[in-house]
C-alpha positions as CSV (number, residue, x, y, z in Angstrom):
1,X,-1.7,26.7,13.0
2,X,-1.2,23.9,15.4
3,X,-3.5,21.7,13.4
4,X,-1.1,21.8,10.4
5,X,1.8,21.0,12.8
6,X,-0.1,18.0,14.1
7,X,-0.7,16.7,10.7
8,X,2.9,17.3,9.6
9,X,4.0,15.3,12.8
10,X,1.6,12.5,12.0
11,X,2.8,12.3,8.3
12,X,6.5,12.3,9.5
13,X,5.7,9.5,12.1
14,X,4.0,7.5,9.3
15,X,7.0,7.8,7.1
16,X,9.5,7.0,9.9
17,X,7.5,3.9,11.1
18,X,5.7,2.2,8.2
19,X,5.1,-1.1,9.9
20,X,3.4,0.6,12.8
21,X,1.3,2.7,10.4
22,X,0.3,-0.4,8.4
23,X,-0.8,-2.2,11.6
24,X,-2.8,0.9,12.7
25,X,-4.5,1.1,9.3
26,X,-5.2,-2.7,9.4
27,X,-6.8,-2.3,12.9
28,X,-8.9,0.6,11.8
29,X,-10.2,-1.3,8.7
30,X,-10.9,-4.4,10.8
31,X,-12.8,-2.2,13.3
32,X,-15.0,-0.7,10.4
33,X,-16.2,2.3,12.3
34,X,-14.2,4.9,10.4
35,X,-15.2,6.6,7.3
36,X,-11.8,5.8,5.8
37,X,-12.4,2.0,6.0
38,X,-13.6,1.6,2.4
39,X,-10.5,3.4,1.1
40,X,-8.2,1.5,3.3
41,X,-9.7,-1.8,2.0
42,X,-9.6,-0.8,-1.7
43,X,-6.0,0.5,-1.3
44,X,-5.1,-2.8,0.2
45,X,-6.7,-5.0,-2.6
46,X,-5.1,-2.7,-5.2
47,X,-1.6,-3.0,-3.7
48,X,-2.0,-6.9,-3.7
49,X,-3.3,-7.0,-7.3
50,X,-0.5,-4.7,-8.5
51,X,2.2,-6.8,-6.8
52,X,0.8,-9.9,-8.5
53,X,0.8,-8.1,-11.8
54,X,4.4,-7.0,-11.4
55,X,5.5,-10.5,-10.5
56,X,3.6,-11.9,-13.6
57,X,5.1,-9.3,-15.9
58,X,8.6,-9.9,-14.7
59,X,8.3,-13.7,-15.4
60,X,6.6,-13.1,-18.7
61,X,9.4,-10.6,-19.8
62,X,12.2,-13.0,-18.5
63,X,10.7,-15.9,-20.6
64,X,10.3,-13.6,-23.7
65,X,14.0,-12.5,-23.5
66,X,15.4,-16.0,-22.7
67,X,13.5,-17.4,-25.7
68,X,15.1,-14.7,-28.0
69,X,12.3,-12.3,-28.3
70,X,10.4,-14.2,-30.9
C-alpha cells in the first residue's frame, strides 16, 4: 500500500510544481540513462509541434473571418 501512496504524492507534487517537474524531466532526458527518455523526447517534440499548429490555425482563422469568410 505505501507504494500507491508514494505514487499519489509524486503526482500531487508534479501538479503543484509543474516548473520543477519540467526541469526534472528535461534533466532526465538529457542524461539519457532512463527508459523513459524516448517518451519524454517525443512528448516534448509533440507539444512544440502542437503549439505551432495552434498558432498557425489561429492566424488562418483570423484572416479568414476578417476577410469575410470567402
